[in-house]
C-alpha positions as semicolon CSV with decimal commas, in nm:
position;residue;x (nm);y (nm);z (nm)
1;M;-3,077;0,125;-1,656
2;A;-2,879;0,392;-1,473
3;V;-2,524;0,310;-1,379
4;E;-2,411;0,442;-1,042
5;R;-2,074;0,615;-1,064
6;A;-1,799;0,494;-0,833
7;Y;-1,628;0,767;-0,636
8;P;-1,310;0,742;-0,429
9;E;-1,344;0,641;-0,067
10;M;-1,320;0,915;0,193
11;I;-1,064;0,787;0,443
12;R;-1,041;1,085;0,680
13;D;-1,266;1,362;0,809
14;E;-1,128;1,530;1,117
15;H;-1,067;1,855;1,292
16;Y;-0,690;1,843;1,296
17;A;-0,525;2,023;1,590
18;R;-0,153;2,075;1,636
19;P;0,069;2,338;1,799
20;F;0,180;2,612;1,560
21;D;0,405;2,895;1,677
22;G;0,321;2,827;2,042
23;R;-0,056;2,829;1,985
24;Q;-0,301;2,548;1,924
25;G;-0,367;2,560;1,551
26;Y;-0,646;2,378;1,376
27;A;-0,786;2,285;1,038
28;H;-1,064;2,070;0,893
29;V;-0,886;1,791;0,703
30;R;-1,066;1,557;0,464
31;V;-0,887;1,290;0,260
32;W;-1,001;1,063;-0,025
33;R;-0,811;0,773;-0,182
34;P;-0,876;0,777;-0,561
35;A;-0,599;0,523;-0,630
36;P;-0,382;0,287;-0,422
37;D;-0,084;0,523;-0,419
38;H;-0,266;0,857;-0,433
39;V;-0,458;1,072;-0,182
40;T;-0,659;1,388;-0,236
41;V;-0,664;1,624;0,060
42;M;-0,917;1,908;0,117
43;L;-0,825;2,168;0,377
44;S;-1,057;2,426;0,532
45;G;-1,128;2,605;0,858
46;L;-0,770;2,709;0,928
47;G;-0,714;2,902;1,249
48;G;-0,496;2,951;1,555
49;G;-0,172;3,010;1,367
50;C;-0,221;2,718;1,129
51;A;-0,121;2,818;0,775
52;L;-0,116;2,626;0,452
53;E;0,263;2,663;0,427
54;K;0,299;2,486;0,765
55;L;0,023;2,229;0,719
56;L;0,106;2,084;0,376
57;P;0,444;1,941;0,477
58;L;0,297;1,783;0,791
59;L;0,025;1,611;0,590
60;C;0,271;1,496;0,323
61;D;0,472;1,330;0,604
62;E;0,155;1,139;0,707
63;Y;0,126;0,986;0,357
64;P;0,491;0,911;0,270
65;D;0,414;0,640;0,015
66;D;0,147;0,836;-0,169
67;T;0,125;1,114;-0,421
68;V;-0,060;1,388;-0,229
69;E;-0,288;1,633;-0,409
70;F;-0,409;1,934;-0,208
71;F;-0,718;2,155;-0,232
72;Y;-0,848;2,440;-0,017
73;H;-1,203;2,548;0,065
74;V;-1,342;2,864;0,224
75;P;-1,722;2,852;0,275
76;S;-1,937;3,132;0,144
77;D;-2,041;3,411;0,376
78;W;-2,250;3,726;0,359
79;A;-1,992;3,906;0,145
80;A;-1,848;3,642;-0,088
81;L;-1,921;3,320;-0,268
82;G;-1,749;3,001;-0,154
83;Y;-1,392;2,961;-0,264
84;Y;-1,222;2,641;-0,387
85;A;-0,859;2,622;-0,499
86;A;-0,601;2,369;-0,605
87;L;-0,282;2,407;-0,401
88;T;0,071;2,373;-0,530
89;A;0,368;2,380;-0,294
90;G;0,683;2,544;-0,424
91;A;1,035;2,422;-0,348
92;D;1,075;2,728;-0,121
93;G;0,771;2,634;0,086
94;T;0,535;2,887;-0,066
95;V;0,185;2,769;-0,160
96;V;0,013;2,885;-0,477
97;Q;-0,366;2,877;-0,489
98;T;-0,540;2,826;-0,823
99;R;-0,910;2,903;-0,793
100;M;-1,151;2,642;-0,930
101;A;-1,518;2,554;-0,926
102;G;-1,639;2,334;-0,642
103;D;-1,848;2,133;-0,885
104;T;-1,527;2,028;-1,065
105;L;-1,407;1,868;-0,742
106;A;-1,748;1,724;-0,661
107;A;-1,749;1,548;-0,998
108;R;-1,422;1,379;-0,900
109;L;-1,476;1,314;-0,530
110;G;-1,851;1,255;-0,517
111;P;-2,122;1,355;-0,273
112;T;-1,902;1,331;0,035
113;L;-1,730;1,655;-0,071
114;Y;-2,037;1,871;-0,010
115;A;-2,182;1,650;0,263
116;T;-1,879;1,698;0,489
117;E;-1,774;2,055;0,410
118;D;-1,782;2,339;0,658
119;P;-2,115;2,517;0,674
120;D;-2,160;2,855;0,513
121;D;-2,138;3,158;0,742
122;E;-2,494;3,291;0,754
123;T;-2,427;3,586;0,988
124;T;-2,537;3,926;0,867
125;G;-2,182;4,059;0,844
126;W;-2,005;4,375;0,945
127;G;-2,189;4,569;1,211
128;G;-2,486;4,327;1,201
129;A;-2,626;4,098;1,458
């Protein structure tokens, strides 16, 4: 008899939009709750002046009673494989990215990780149509 593995509940999947430096910034924000006092946040699709250094503190403020763990995803495109990274915020506000395999995260977060991620960029690339 196969035992179905329990994965954390995804509690948020939204296209987050806020003003950054006078422009409307945006990001794809997904959040899972692996424990009562812990959230895992996956960020992708940053644009419009939104930067990790600006976004992490805002999201930490939204989960004041939780330990917040951050990850970052860039979908694959014609020139590069997809990119996943663990994020660590420094005391000075800098963000360090530590590259990791997406399958490592999928093993922790379950099928909702891949089911809700940004689609790969299938355009032909520089100079193409």
